N, C-alpha and C positions, 0 to 999 in steps of 0.2 A: 936597396937602391930605389926601388919603385916607390916605397913609402916616403923616402926623403924628398923625391921629386914632387910627390903629391902634396906633402906638407908645405913645400916652398911655394907652389902655385896657389894653394889655399890661402897662404899668408898674404900673397900679393892681392888676391881677390878681396880679402877682408880689409886690407889697407886702402884699396881703391874705394870700397864702400864707405869707409869712415871719412875719407877725404871729401867725398861727394855729399854725404848727408850728416856728418857728425860735427860740422862747424856751427856751433850755436853760441851767440853772445848772450850770456845770462843776464848781463846788466840791462838789456833791453826788455827783459821779462820780469823785472823786479821793481818795487817801489822804493823811493827815498834812498837812492844810491849815495847821496852826499850827506846822509844823516848819521852822525855818530851817537854814541850813548851820551845823552845830555838832558838837561831840563830847559825847555823853551817856554819863556814867558810871553803869552799872547793876550791881546785885548780884542779878540775877534768877537764882536757882538752878533747875536742872532738877528738877522735883518727883520725889521718891522714891515709886515705886509700891509700895503695900502689897499683899501676896499675899492673895487672897480665895478663897472657895469657887468651884469650877468654873473657876479659872484653869488654863491648860495650860502646864506648865513643861518646858523642856529642861534637864536636869541631866547634866553630864558629869564624870567622875572620871578623873584620871590620876595616875600615880605612876611610880617607877622600874621597877616590875614591871607591864608592860603586860598580861600574861596575867591577873594577879590583879585588875587594874582593869577588865577587859573585862566581868565579870559585872554591874558596876554601871551599865554603859552600854547593855546589851542592851535594857532596856525603853524606851529612847528611840527605837529603830529597829524598824520592822516590815518584814520581808522581803516584797518584791512582785515577782512574775514577770509581765512583760508582753511585748509583741511585740518590744521592744528588748532583751530579756534580763532578767536578775535585777538588782534594785536595792533600795535601802532607802528607805522612806518615814518621815519624821520623825513619831513618835507622841507622845512626851513623857509627863510625869507629870501626871495630873489631880488637882487638889485636891478631895477628897471633901466631902460634906456635914458630916462631922465635923471638917473643917479640916486633915486630914492627907493625906499621900501614902504610897503603898505602895512602900517602897524595899527593894531586894534585901538580904537578910540582916538589915538593921536593922529591918525591919517598918514599923510606923506611925511616921511622922516628922511632927511638927507643922509646918505651913507657914502656915496662915491667921494674919494679923495681923503677919507678919514681913516685913522687906524681903529683897531678894535676898541682900544681904551677911550678914544675920542667919541666913538658912537655910543659906547656904554654910558659915558658921562652925559651925553646929549639926551639920551632916553631917560636916564634917572632924573635929570633936571626937569624935563617936561612932565614926568609923572608927579614930581613934587609940586611944581608950579601950578598944576591943575588939580591938586589935592586928590589925585586918583589913588595913591597908595602912601602909606607912612613907612619911611625907612626902606625904600625899595632897593633890592640888590639885583643888578643886571649882569648877565654873562653873555659874551659874544664869542662865537667860534666859527671858523670857516668849515664848510662841509665839502668844498671842492678844492682843498689844498692838495695838489698833486704835482709831481715832477715826472719827466719822461726821459728815459735813457735808451739811446739808439746806437747802432753801429757795432763795433767789434766787442760785444759782450755776449755772455752765454745765453741770456734770456732778455732780449730787448723788450721793454715793458713801460707802462705808465704806472707810477707808484702813488697810491693814496697815502697821505701822511696825516693821520688823526691828531698827532701830537703837535703838528705845525712846526716841527723842527727836524731837519735832516741835513746831514753833511754830504758833500760830494762823494766821499769815500763810502758812506753808508748806502747812498743811492747805487753806486757801482756794485757794492756787495749784494744788495737786494736784486740786482739784475744778473746775478750769478758770477760776478767778477769779469775782468777783461780776459779776452782770449789771448793766446800766444802771439797772434798777429796784430794786436792792438798797438797803436802808436802812443806810448805812455807819456811822452814828453810834449804832446800837442793835443790835449783833450779840449774840445770846444764846448763852451757854455753859452747858450743863447738866452738872454733875459729881456723881457719886455718892461720898459720903464713906465713911470706913471703917465707920461705924455704920449704913450703908444709907440715910441721908437724902440728899435731892437738893439740891445747892447750885445756885442760879441766879445768874448774873452777866451783866450787860449791859456790852458793850465798845464804846467809841467808837473806830473806826478812824481818825477824823480827828484824834485827840489823841495827842500824843507820850507821854502817860502809859501807853499800852499797852506801851511798851518796858520799863517797870519794873514792870508788873503781874504778880502771881502767876499770872495766867491767860495770860501771853504764851506759856509752854510748856504744852502740853496733857498731860493724863494719859490713861492707858488707859481706854477706854469713854466718854470725853468726847463729848458731842453738841454740835455747832455748828449753830445755826439762824439763817439770815439772813432777816430779815423783808422783805417788799416795801414800797416807799415809796408815798406817796400817789398818784403817777402811775400805778403798776401797778394799785393798787386801783381807781382811778377808771376806767382803761381797760377793766377787766374787768367793771365794773358798768354801771348805766344812765346814769351821769354823762356818758359820752362816746359814747353811741349816736348823737348828732347829727353826729358827724364824717363818716360816709358821706354824710349828707344835705348837709352843707356842701360836700363835694367834688363831689357831683353838681350842686349849685347853682352852684359856681364854673365847672364845665365848661359848664353851660348858658349862663352869662353870657358865657363866652368864645365860644361858638358864635354867640350873638346879636350880640356885638360884631363878629365877623367878617362876619356877614350884613349888618349895617348898613353897615359899611365898604364891602363889595363893592357894595351897592345904591347907595350914594352915588357 
């Protein structure tokens, strides 16, 4: 008889615990809930980054005459002597407040407002027009291409992107993925346009529309902010300060039940 009463009270205790803490909506913790097994055709291009003031560029020049080309590559490298011997640190060309870079022999070269390809073609043309090199090949890369992920992710961070190509999902993955408290249907992307205005876009990670969104691929200096859901907000406020009291109450009930059973 005693063991039956004990089992009954224990079952009530477990059921109360499950009702209080076991109600979890798994749909709020997963991605692409509306996506079935299918093939989605998208024409989402990788956005072309426009060069702006204070961008840091790596510009390399090559030609059949390696010695003549070397003078144009020197400003990219800064000689550094350390404990391991001599080495070169990548320095790059800084786009000034006037929108230009200081390029060897060519002087001020306009960079602001151009794409990498446009700047490359501009430098190649100047080198040819001034007969400085024959058949020059110019390469332009961003050294400061990075995105920032903040909010309800495991590791909020700024991510350097050497490949200059990163999707929203990749950025979230590199930040350690979203936490269980993340609001997956309302992720904020803040993007600075060429005129300096801030574009605000809210992304629903539960929707397949993300795959064809112009915000699927991020641009340099994009900021991704993941908002907390209602559960996180409630748990950090006064709304759930009763939880410790409930736990204590349940523990007390369990002790009383055990005492009653033992007494009987």
